[in-house]
MDTraj code that builds the backbone (N, CA, C; nanometers):
import mdtraj as md
import numpy as np

residues = "UNK UNK UNK UNK UNK UNK UNK UNK UNK UNK UNK UNK UNK UNK UNK UNK UNK UNK UNK UNK UNK UNK UNK UNK UNK UNK UNK UNK UNK UNK UNK UNK UNK UNK UNK UNK UNK UNK UNK UNK UNK UNK UNK UNK UNK UNK UNK UNK UNK UNK UNK UNK UNK UNK UNK UNK UNK UNK UNK UNK UNK UNK UNK UNK UNK UNK UNK UNK UNK UNK UNK UNK UNK UNK UNK UNK UNK".split()
xyz = np.array([
    [1.2685, 0.5747, 1.7217],
    [1.2803, 0.4623, 1.6007],
    [1.4173, 0.4854, 1.5445],
    [1.4450, 0.3664, 1.4933],
    [1.5740, 0.3464, 1.4472],
    [1.5348, 0.3107, 1.2600],
    [1.4363, 0.2766, 1.2341],
    [1.4046, 0.2509, 1.1274],
    [1.2652, 0.3108, 1.0451],
    [1.2387, 0.2550, 0.8727],
    [1.1541, 0.2981, 0.8501],
    [1.0120, 0.2069, 0.9051],
    [0.8968, 0.2926, 0.8814],
    [0.7813, 0.2329, 0.8794],
    [0.6985, 0.2285, 0.7625],
    [0.6124, 0.1288, 0.7293],
    [0.6016, 0.0853, 0.6339],
    [0.4301, 0.0988, 0.6657],
    [0.3430, 0.1675, 0.5733],
    [0.1649, 0.2048, 0.6404],
    [0.0874, 0.1068, 0.5016],
    [-0.0377, 0.0319, 0.5413],
    [-0.0888, -0.0330, 0.4617],
    [-0.2200, 0.0353, 0.5193],
    [-0.3077, 0.0746, 0.3624],
    [-0.4151, 0.1920, 0.4068],
    [-0.4986, 0.1691, 0.2855],
    [-0.6482, 0.1002, 0.3317],
    [-0.7666, 0.1145, 0.2103],
    [-0.8851, 0.1716, 0.2418],
    [-0.9311, 0.2473, 0.1125],
    [-1.0692, 0.2547, 0.1370],
    [-1.1732, 0.1490, 0.0310],
    [-1.2916, 0.2333, 0.0232],
    [-1.3535, 0.1492, -0.0981],
    [-1.3265, 0.1020, -0.1874],
    [-1.2547, 0.2145, -0.2420],
    [-1.1933, 0.2318, -0.3820],
    [-1.0390, 0.2276, -0.4013],
    [-0.9584, 0.2328, -0.2976],
    [-0.8375, 0.2512, -0.3431],
    [-0.7300, 0.1373, -0.1800],
    [-0.6797, 0.0876, -0.2485],
    [-0.5530, 0.0253, -0.1854],
    [-0.3950, 0.0875, -0.1873],
    [-0.3327, 0.1165, -0.0762],
    [-0.2046, 0.1835, -0.0422],
    [-0.1329, 0.1515, 0.0158],
    [0.0494, 0.1890, 0.0015],
    [0.0974, 0.1239, 0.0483],
    [0.2166, 0.2305, 0.0669],
    [0.2857, 0.3215, 0.1772],
    [0.3553, 0.4076, 0.1654],
    [0.4902, 0.3659, 0.2853],
    [0.6172, 0.4371, 0.2591],
    [0.6679, 0.4322, 0.3621],
    [0.7767, 0.5647, 0.4041],
    [0.7932, 0.5425, 0.5019],
    [0.8359, 0.7026, 0.6004],
    [0.9496, 0.6432, 0.6695],
    [1.0280, 0.7342, 0.6046],
    [1.1916, 0.7054, 0.7113],
    [1.1949, 0.7475, 0.8649],
    [1.2799, 0.7434, 0.9215],
    [1.2273, 0.7913, 1.0863],
    [1.2359, 0.9470, 1.1050],
    [1.2978, 1.0069, 0.9902],
    [1.2651, 1.1709, 0.9918],
    [1.1970, 1.1860, 0.8999],
    [1.0907, 1.1116, 0.8725],
    [0.9829, 1.1805, 0.7961],
    [0.9613, 1.1823, 0.6608],
    [1.0503, 1.1358, 0.5948],
    [1.0943, 1.1157, 0.4555],
    [0.9949, 1.0369, 0.3734],
    [0.9034, 1.0397, 0.2988],
    [0.8518, 0.9934, 0.2310],
    [0.8836, 0.8764, 0.1314],
    [0.9083, 0.7828, 0.1337],
    [1.0381, 0.7021, 0.0336],
    [0.9840, 0.5965, -0.0943],
    [0.8390, 0.6401, -0.0346],
    [0.7551, 0.5683, -0.1226],
    [0.6044, 0.5633, -0.0995],
    [0.5441, 0.5820, -0.2100],
    [0.3990, 0.5844, -0.1671],
    [0.3526, 0.5488, -0.3398],
    [0.2693, 0.4015, -0.2725],
    [0.2121, 0.3226, -0.4065],
    [0.0698, 0.2949, -0.4258],
    [-0.0206, 0.2988, -0.4998],
    [-0.1488, 0.2582, -0.4762],
    [-0.2295, 0.2163, -0.6140],
    [-0.3297, 0.1379, -0.6069],
    [-0.4122, 0.0801, -0.6632],
    [-0.5321, 0.1047, -0.6859],
    [-0.6237, 0.1276, -0.7559],
    [-0.7734, 0.2077, -0.7822],
    [-0.8455, 0.0948, -0.8348],
    [-0.9455, 0.0414, -0.7462],
    [-1.0590, -0.0206, -0.7916],
    [-1.1805, 0.0494, -0.8778],
    [-1.1924, 0.0076, -1.0145],
    [-1.2373, 0.0873, -1.1106],
    [-1.4157, -0.0446, -1.1447],
    [-1.5013, 0.0064, -1.0412],
    [-1.6048, -0.1048, -1.0862],
    [-1.6647, -0.0745, -1.2469],
    [-1.7576, -0.1644, -1.3037],
    [-1.8018, -0.1518, -1.4435],
    [-1.8902, 0.0232, -1.4220],
    [-1.9002, 0.0890, -1.5118],
    [-1.9771, 0.2276, -1.5515],
    [-2.1459, 0.1849, -1.4622],
    [-2.1519, 0.2711, -1.3719],
    [-2.3005, 0.1847, -1.3272],
    [-2.3675, 0.1455, -1.2471],
    [-2.2511, 0.0495, -1.2135],
    [-2.2549, -0.0621, -1.0918],
    [-2.2442, -0.0642, -0.9552],
    [-2.1721, 0.0855, -0.8909],
    [-2.1070, 0.0876, -0.7899],
    [-2.0183, -0.0192, -0.7554],
    [-1.9835, 0.0419, -0.6466],
    [-1.8884, -0.0295, -0.5649],
    [-1.9319, -0.1513, -0.4678],
    [-1.9145, -0.2534, -0.5440],
    [-1.9929, -0.3562, -0.4403],
    [-1.8306, -0.4478, -0.3835],
    [-1.8405, -0.4274, -0.2093],
    [-1.7771, -0.4664, -0.1335],
    [-1.6607, -0.5996, -0.1358],
    [-1.7521, -0.7036, -0.1719],
    [-1.6501, -0.7897, -0.2159],
    [-1.5880, -0.7831, -0.3388],
    [-1.5823, -0.7456, -0.4277],
    [-1.4874, -0.6809, -0.5480],
    [-1.3942, -0.5988, -0.4823],
    [-1.4145, -0.5048, -0.4364],
    [-1.3272, -0.4480, -0.4054],
    [-1.1956, -0.5042, -0.2983],
    [-1.3012, -0.5697, -0.1983],
    [-1.1973, -0.6459, -0.1244],
    [-1.1521, -0.7593, -0.2034],
    [-1.1841, -0.8349, -0.2779],
    [-1.0786, -0.9256, -0.3812],
    [-0.9909, -0.8300, -0.4620],
    [-0.9859, -0.7145, -0.5465],
    [-0.8944, -0.6293, -0.6064],
    [-0.7808, -0.5630, -0.4889],
    [-0.8342, -0.5545, -0.3858],
    [-0.7214, -0.5222, -0.2863],
    [-0.6480, -0.6466, -0.2266],
    [-0.7075, -0.7646, -0.1582],
    [-0.5876, -0.8611, -0.1538],
    [-0.5256, -0.8744, -0.2672],
    [-0.5630, -0.9095, -0.4250],
    [-0.4729, -0.9014, -0.5001],
    [-0.3213, -0.8066, -0.5389],
    [-0.3842, -0.6946, -0.5127],
    [-0.2879, -0.5791, -0.5202],
    [-0.1889, -0.5163, -0.4585],
    [-0.2196, -0.5882, -0.2623],
    [-0.1319, -0.5351, -0.2305],
    [-0.0310, -0.5961, -0.2111],
    [0.0184, -0.7254, -0.2088],
    [0.1322, -0.8087, -0.1864],
    [0.1982, -0.7081, -0.3374],
    [0.1989, -0.6917, -0.4192],
    [0.2466, -0.6551, -0.5325],
    [0.2895, -0.4892, -0.5090],
    [0.1890, -0.3775, -0.4352],
    [0.2501, -0.2691, -0.3910],
    [0.3545, -0.2508, -0.2857],
    [0.3586, -0.3426, -0.1838],
    [0.4567, -0.4140, -0.0509],
    [0.5556, -0.4112, -0.1597],
    [0.5394, -0.5195, -0.2358],
    [0.6972, -0.5176, -0.3024],
    [0.7374, -0.4061, -0.3983],
    [0.6924, -0.2952, -0.4432],
    [0.6984, -0.2395, -0.5582],
    [0.7405, -0.0784, -0.3979],
    [0.6436, -0.0826, -0.3199],
    [0.7197, 0.0156, -0.2377],
    [0.8827, 0.0068, -0.1479],
    [0.8806, -0.0998, -0.1216],
    [1.0052, -0.1717, -0.0910],
    [1.1344, -0.1246, -0.1900],
    [1.1289, -0.1611, -0.3270],
    [1.2042, -0.1297, -0.4250],
    [1.2248, -0.0022, -0.4314],
    [1.0983, 0.1226, -0.4534],
    [1.1069, 0.2346, -0.4077],
    [1.2184, 0.3133, -0.3715],
    [1.1977, 0.2766, -0.2255],
    [1.2599, 0.2865, -0.1440],
    [1.4068, 0.1976, -0.0784],
    [1.4180, 0.1346, -0.1994],
    [1.5438, 0.0619, -0.2040],
    [1.5728, -0.0463, -0.0553],
    [1.4553, -0.0472, 0.0322],
    [1.4816, -0.1659, 0.1315],
    [1.4100, -0.2985, 0.1083],
    [1.4680, -0.3942, 0.2305],
    [1.3988, -0.5214, 0.2453],
    [1.3427, -0.5171, 0.3589],
    [1.2305, -0.6236, 0.3921],
    [1.1563, -0.5858, 0.4613],
    [1.2304, -0.5903, 0.6015],
    [1.3475, -0.6764, 0.6489],
    [1.4375, -0.6753, 0.7578],
    [1.4503, -0.5526, 0.8275],
    [1.4291, -0.4650, 0.7033],
    [1.5151, -0.2927, 0.7571],
    [1.3782, -0.2546, 0.8317],
    [1.2438, -0.2418, 0.8123],
    [1.1457, -0.2127, 0.8419],
    [1.1889, -0.2033, 0.9928],
    [1.1190, -0.1201, 1.0475],
    [1.0484, -0.0916, 1.2032],
    [0.9540, -0.1153, 1.2866],
    [0.8508, -0.0637, 1.1571],
    [0.7032, -0.1279, 1.2191],
    [0.6328, -0.1402, 1.0852],
    [0.5254, -0.1855, 1.0544],
    [0.4076, -0.1943, 0.9616],
    [0.2766, -0.1445, 1.0299],
    [0.2302, -0.0704, 0.9629],
    [0.1036, 0.0003, 1.0467],
    [0.0245, -0.0227, 0.9189],
])
top = md.Topology()
chain = top.add_chain()
for i, resn in enumerate(residues, 1):
    res = top.add_residue(resn, chain, resSeq=i)
    for name in ("N", "CA", "C"):
        top.add_atom(name, md.element.get_by_symbol(name[0]), res)
traj = md.Trajectory(xyz[None], top)
């Protein structure tokens, strides 16, 4: 592989974006955590909305951290 890989991952409460170089170096690692109101638990729709709002910014921040443009990525996972 000749370029970096951008990975997008989420759990019930965390949205995350990372970038790894072709040789395995972690170039960026960004995350945003959904915190529900105390005692309310995680509501799937609220967590999904949080992630949908957070992920574009996380991608931009990760690319900036890695010093890359989207066109320099080999893969998105």
